[in-house]
N, C-alpha and C positions, 0 to 999 in steps of 0.2 A: 518455541525453537526457534520453527521454519529450515527449510534446507540450506544448508550450508555449503554452495558452490563456488562459493568466494575465490577457493585456493586454486581451483583447477579454470577460471575463469579469465580472462583479458578484456576488460571491457575497453570501448572509445568513448572519450571524452566527447563532449559536445557543449556547444553553446544555446542558449533559448532562441537565437535567429534562425539556427538549424532547422525549428520546430516549428518555423512561420508558415500557415494556411496549412497545418494538421492538424488531422484530429487525433486524440488521444484519449484510448480509454482507461480511468483512471480505478483501481481496485479503492471504493468508496471508505469501506471499515480502515483500509491499512493507512489512509491519508489521514483519517480522522482521530484515528489513535496517535497517530504521529501529532496531531495538534494540542491533543487532550497531554501529550506529554511531557510537549515541550512548550507552549505557550503558558505559563504559569506565572505567578506573582513572588516576590522577593522572596519570602520564604518557601517557596514551593507549591503557595496552592493555587486551585483553579481559579480562574479569571470568572469571577462572578457579576451579577447585577444586585439593585437595591434590596430586589427580593429572596438574594439569596442562589438564583439561577443560575446555573454555570453556563459562560458564554464562550470559554476558550475553542472549543469546536465552529462555534460561528464565527469569530475571529479569523481562525486560519482559514475554514472555506471562504470568507468574504474576501479577504486581502490576499492571497494568495491567488485563487481565482479572477478578482480584477487584474492582478500581474500578469498569468497568462492571457486572458482577453486581450490586454495591451500588446501583446505581443504577436496578436491575430492566432494565436493557438486554440483550436477547439476543443474544450475538454468534455467528457463524458463520463459519468460517475457510474461504477458498477457495484450495487449493493447485494450482499449475500442471500443466498437464500437458506433452504435447510441443510445443516451439516449431518455429512454420513455419519452413522453411527462408530466409523475407525476413527473417528474426531473426537470421541467424547474424552479419552485420555489425555489428548493434549490441552482440552476446554479446560478440564479438572487442573491440570499440572499448572496452567496458566493462573487461572483462580487461587490456586494454593500459593502460587509467589505475588502476585495482588493483595494477599491476606498479609503473608510474613512482611512484605514491602511498607504495607500500611502501617504495621507494629513498629517497624525500625523508623520509619517515618516519623510517627509521632513521639517515640522516645526520645530520637533525634532534636527534635523540634521543641521539646520541654527543659531537655540540657542546654539547649542553647548551641547546639552543635550545628549552625544553618549549612553550613558546605554539604554535610554529609544528609541534612534534610533534603536539601534540592534534589541530591544524587536517587534516594529512596523515592522521594514523590514521584519520579517518572516513571515507575512501575506500577503507580498505585491506579492508574489509569482504569475507569470502568465505564463503559459505553452503553447508556439505555435507552430503552424505546423511545423515550421523550424527544434524546439527541437525536436517532436517526430520522425521527418526523419533521425536527426542526431543521436539520440538515437539507433534508429533500425538499422542505417549501423555500428554503434560501437559493437552494441551487435552481428552482424553478421561477425565482423573482430573477435569479442573475440570467434566466434563458437557456441554463447548460440543462442538457437530455439526462435522462437518467434512467437507468436499465436495470431492470431486478434480475438477478440469476436466479435458476433455479435451486442450483446449490451453490457451489463455490465462485466467489466474486472473480478471481482469476483466470477460470478456466471460460468463463462468459467473456469478458476483457480479451484474451487470447483468443479467442472466436472470433470476436468481431474483428480483429487483423486479419484472420484467414478467408471473410467474406467480403474484404475491401471496405466495411464501416469504421477503418479504423487505418491508423497508422503505424500504430504501437500503442501497447498495454505498460501502465503504468504502477509500479509497484515498490516496495522496498524488499518483497522477499522474491526467491528466484524458481518458486513455485510455477510462475508465468512461463518458466522455459519448457518445465516438464509437461505444462498443459499445451504447450505447443505454438504458443506465441509466436508469428512471426519477427518481431522485436521486443525488445523489454527496455524501458527506460525506469531507473533508479536516480531518485533525489529531485525529483520533480517537485513533489511540493514541502520541499523544505529548502530553507532561504537561510541567506548569511552565512554563520563559522560555527562550526563543533569543536568544543573542549576536548582535548584529550582526556582518556579517562586518568585521573590521580596525577595530573600535571594540569598547571596556569598555562596552557599554553592553547593557543585557538588554531584551527585548520580551516582551510577554503573547502567547503562542499561545491563538485563539479558535477556537473547532468554526468550520467555514465548510460552508454547504451550498447545493448547487447544484439545480436543476430543472430537467430537460430541455424541458419544455415553456414555462418562463419564459426560456431560453436561444433558444430556436428561435424564440421571438416577438420576443425583444427586436432576433436580429441579421436578422430576417424570411430564414428559409433552412430548408430542411427538410432531416431529417438524413443524407440524402443528401449534401446539398450541404454539410452542415457538417463532413462526413468530406473532401470533396475540399478545404475549406480546411485542415484538419489535414495532408493528404497535401503541399498546398504547404508548409507551415509545416514538417515534418518528424517522422516518426512512428518507432517503433519497427522499422516495415519500411522503411523510408528513411529512414534518419537524414540530419540538416541539410537535407531537404527541397530546394526550390530556390532557389538562393544568393539573396542580397540579397532574399528574400521574407519578411519578419519576419509577426505573425500578424495585425494590421490591414491591411499591404499585400495578404494573401492573403483577407481575408475582403473588402476590397473589390473585387478579381478577380473572385470568383466572384458578389459581390451582381451585380456590371455582365453577366459572362458566362454566369453558372447553372451551369455547369459547366466542366472543365478540358478538356475535346475543344473546348470552345467559346473559348478565350482565344484572341483575335486580335492578340497580342504576338507577333513571329517569335523574339527570343531566348527569352521564356518559352516559347512553344509547343516551339521545340527540345528546351530543357531536359525539359520533362514528358516527351515521346517516350522518354526514357531511362529513366523509373521507371515500373516494372510497377503503374500506379496503378489499371487493373482488379481485379487478384489482391490488391492493399490493399483497395480497396473491399469485396471479397468478403468477405474476412477480418472486418471491421468490421462489414458490413451482414447477413450469413450465418455467421457463427461456428457451431464445432462448438457442440451441446449436450448437456447429459448427462441421463441417462434419470430423474428424478427427480421426484417425485410429492409428498415429506412430507420433513418435518424433524422429527428427532426429540430433545429435549432430556433431559437427564437428571442427577440427582442429582451433587452433588460426592462424589468420593470421599474422606473427609478421611483415611483411613488409608493409602492408596497416593499421595496427595500428600508425606506427611511420610515415607513409607518413599522416596520417588521425591528429593525435594529434600533432605530433612535428612539423610539416612542413606545416600542413594548421592551425591548432591553436593555436600553440607556446606553448606547454605543453616542459616541459622539458627533453630532448632528454634523459639526465643520471636519472632521477627519471622513467621515461617510461620503460627505458630498465631495471633499476634495479627492478622494480615490477614487468616486464615479466619474470627475471629471478628464482621468484618462483615457475612456472611453468613449465619450461626447463629441461628436463630429462639430468641428469648430466653426464649420459653415452655417450649419442647421441649429447645431445646440440641441442635437437631439442624441438618444443614445444609438451606437451603433448598433446595426442588427447581426447578428453571425453569421445568418444566411446569406448576406452579400459577401462573406469571405470564403466560398465554398465554390 
């Protein structure tokens, strides 16, 4: 479901050039799910090699990160740890959506309704342990640091921005804002154009930047109060939030009453009492933090990438080599070291 803060936020549109020489902490699971949803074949099927192994996630990770590196952008990928028990309902809800979407996809495919099949296929993505390990392996060959979060990846990405190890965090979800990231960028791992639902129209996808200080100043709330707004709307830890309360109404309620406990509307107060809001506040305001003091970027390992993607996963040697040329020094014909960009 994700936290719907969009109606009350105003992003700043930026360009890739604005991130040159910047370190970006990317929510790994969020990015990989985007690749699995969008990088598919003509009938909505996942890309796979001759052995039937899924390669959509590897294609997205390789080409998108090569593009970032070519802009001298330094990505860090933050992987989720153990989920809070409060997130189990949301996980089950997502699994049910995938099961339903899979049934609709297969039916549409069998009936030749290809446009509908493609639409349903995007909601069927399942991230397996094998995919996660392959993603980490490829990222290591690209010289990109991997950070293992103790719990929520977005919380750790936000933490990296606060201790100066990252300039911004990157995710499609807005939870990073409640976790206190200094800056959030959306659409970093998405490229090209996006089809408008139910219309044969495509729009450009722009990079969106959110500054938490600007957000709090605009809505005239503290981060603690913004967390309460999120709880009213609905987070991964209380899907659906309070019925009939959307982002704008939630904002007005907290602006008026300051915190959830003080809302003096009987039916709203009764519904709030059914939510473990104090625990959810703790998750956002005091998340588990990793023990990390530095981030090390390494050289790209050209040979291992060729061996892994081309020899093991059947990627085109010509296309992989062509992409790698973007980050090869013209004068020395060697892969550019990310450490030299610090």
